[in-house]
C-alpha positions in Angstrom: -0.3 0.3 0.0 1.4 3.5 -1.1 2.0 5.6 2.1 -0.5 8.3 1.2 -2.9 6.1 1.0 -2.2 4.5 4.3 -1.8 7.9 5.7 -5.7 8.6 4.2 -7.2 4.9 5.6 -5.7 5.6 9.1 -6.9 9.2 9.3 -10.3 8.6 8.0 -11.1 6.2 10.9 -11.4 8.2 14.1 -11.1 4.8 16.0 -8.8 3.2 13.7 -6.1 6.4 13.8 -6.1 6.1 17.9 -5.8 1.9 17.7 -2.6 2.5 15.5 -1.0 5.0 17.1 -1.7 3.2 20.4 -0.2 0.1 19.0 3.6 0.9 20.1 4.7 -2.1 20.6 2.9 -6.1 20.4 0.1 -6.0 22.1 -3.0 -8.2 22.8 -6.5 -6.3 21.7 -7.7 -6.7 25.2 -4.6 -4.7 26.5 -5.3 -1.9 23.8 -8.8 -1.7 24.7 -7.8 -1.2 28.8 -4.8 1.7 27.5 -6.9 3.5 25.4 -10.4 3.6 26.8 -9.7 2.6 30.4 -12.4 0.1 30.5 -12.7 -4.2 29.3 -16.1 -3.8 27.8 -17.0 -5.8 25.0 -18.3 -2.4 23.2 -14.8 -1.8 23.4 -13.4 -4.9 22.9 -15.5 -4.6 19.2 -14.1 -1.4 17.8 -10.3 -2.8 18.4 -11.0 -6.1 17.3 -12.6 -4.8 14.2 -9.8 -1.5 13.3 -7.0 -4.2 13.9 -8.9 -6.4 11.1 -8.8 -3.4 9.0 -5.3 -2.4 9.4 -4.3 -6.5 9.3 -5.8 -6.7 5.7 -4.1 -3.2 4.6 -0.7 -5.0 5.8 -0.1 -2.1 8.3 0.0 -4.6 11.2 0.3 -8.3 11.4 -0.3 -11.6 14.2 2.7 -12.3 16.0 1.2 -15.7 17.0 -1.2 -16.4 14.3 -1.6 -20.4 15.2 -3.2 -19.3 18.4 -7.3 -18.7 18.4 -7.0 -16.5 21.5 -4.6 -13.8 23.1 -3.5 -13.0 19.6 -0.8 -10.5 19.6 -0.5 -7.5 17.2 2.6 -5.5 16.1 2.9 -2.9 13.3 4.4 -4.4 10.2 7.4 -2.5 8.6 5.3 -0.3 6.3 3.0 0.5 9.5 6.2 2.2 11.2 6.7 4.0 7.9 3.4 5.4 8.3 3.2 6.0 12.2 6.3 8.0 12.0 4.6 10.1 9.1 1.5 10.7 11.4 4.0 11.9 14.5 5.3 14.4 11.7 2.5 15.9 10.8 
């Protein structure tokens, strides 16, 4: 995915941007929910899971342990790191 398209994709989604920018180290979705929303609500968990799926589809994040059904750990890809650096600059 080209850099400018990736930046636009992330900026178009408020939750997506928040989740992407908070994924500063490998984390599970539940850790992101607590970090961002300070609550362990299913509603927030669904928001985070959906955003991570969208980001994974665009190859901006990846699952470190894809063989596990629960406790999946997500991290930014190299492309995702480039996008993150650009978003921080702006």
